[in-house]
C-alpha angles and dihedrals in degrees: 000000000000121000119194112203118203127185114215123256124273115293134202087248091054089055091051090045095231130143110262097180109163095342114116100254122204125241117232122222086263090051092055090047090051090052092050092048092050091047090055090052091049095048089095088067093062107131092019100071110078097200146345118233123191138184106253092237113112099243091055095041093053090051092046093049091059093049094043091050091061092044089048093233134125121248114248108207112218122186090198087072095060120125118258111287107243094187112195091003092065108120094021121121119265090231090056092050092049088060093058120107093209140006119253117245093253090070116096109248116247088238090058092051091049090050090054088051092049091051091051092049091049093049098049093043091056099041099039101033107165094011138097122252130183121209126189115203144131140299104250094034092052091051088052091049092050088049090055090049094047097038096239139108115273095247087071090060114085114240117260122236120230109284092006116149125217126181127219127187112217126195131184119234114270090234122052088220093057117103106260091220088070088071089065098040105065089166091047089238134132128191106303116252113266094018098109097096092044088052090046090059093047092100125140119213109281092002107123 
């Protein structure tokens, strides 16, 4: 199956370069314009996309609603697509977080975010085998999801621009007894041990 990954439009928090985490986030005028421009580009896929999933956080939902409106599909809100939960760091500047020597315990571990991504990939691959699905989510989460698919840590995945689209091809294991995760680890690799903090600091300006 084909999975179209979309990062939400620009937010006020992106402009201020602060961590949004699992807070709602608020699209700017530019963010709405980006979503409308992308929707116009995706209109040619009307009738080909089976469904539109979105993180249930406001910035993603607003972006998804504009795209889904053009595709004439409802928006399916999916908590698995939420951005990483930055706990007490939510609202802090990205520059400030980069200067930390360790993450506080209230921050969602990278491994937990990757597991959410793996579960989403597994679900859509099984339910929409052979179809095309679009999912609107967040910068750091989508890099983590692509890392799960490629079998590499997220810092090896280039950051996504607001309203950028990337396409993944998902396949189910040939044998029902095979671990589904193998479909998304072509190199047979998971996040290297001890890499979580390195991945935590792999933030682009205005990304999360």
